C-alpha positions, -999 to +999 in steps of 0.1 A: +902+723-103+893+690-088+871+664-104+855+637-084+833+609-097+812+583-079+807+549-094+783+523-082+803+491-086+773+469-079+758+482-112+788+471-134+790+433-138+825+419-130+823+394-159+802+408-188+811+381-213+811+343-212+834+344-242+855+374-252+884+377-276+905+407-285+912+391-319+894+364-340+873+339-321+865+304-334+837+282-319+840+246-331+819+226-307+816+192-324+782+180-313+753+204-308+763+231-283+743+257-263+761+286-246+744+308-220+765+340-218+773+370-239+798+365-267+820+392-283+850+392-307+870+423-316+879+404-348+859+379-368+837+353-352+840+319-368+812+294-361+813+258-372+787+234-361+753+235-345+753+264-321+727+278-298+735+312-282+711+320-253+724+356-249+737+385-269+764+379-297+785+407-311+815+411-333+835+440-345+841+425-379+822+396-395+804+364-385+819+337-407+802+304-412+813+291-446+851+290-439+869+277-409+896+300-395+925+280-410+909+285-445+892+251-449+859+254-467+830+242-446+802+222-461+768+213-447+739+232-433+744+258-406+720+274-382+726+297-352+700+302-326+700+333-304+674+331-277+641+319-293+652+331-328+666+304-351+687+319-380+695+294-408+727+305-425+739+298-461+770+309-479+768+346-486+743+356-459 
């Protein structure tokens, strides 16, 4: 038996993600930061600071906003914007 498969390479984007991590991913921008590209982490996604995501954001585990990856507790307000939707986040959400 022989199996042959045709794939249209022009339909598969070469770079699907602007940020991709096979483990935990931490975004700590400092001043307000907007990112225009898909984001994915196969571990936890740690976000610290004012972030605007203009494209799809996914994670295999958790989105963490109250603790920095090194274990330091984060204080202050936090909001994540995905496209036109602004999501205010508080501890426990």
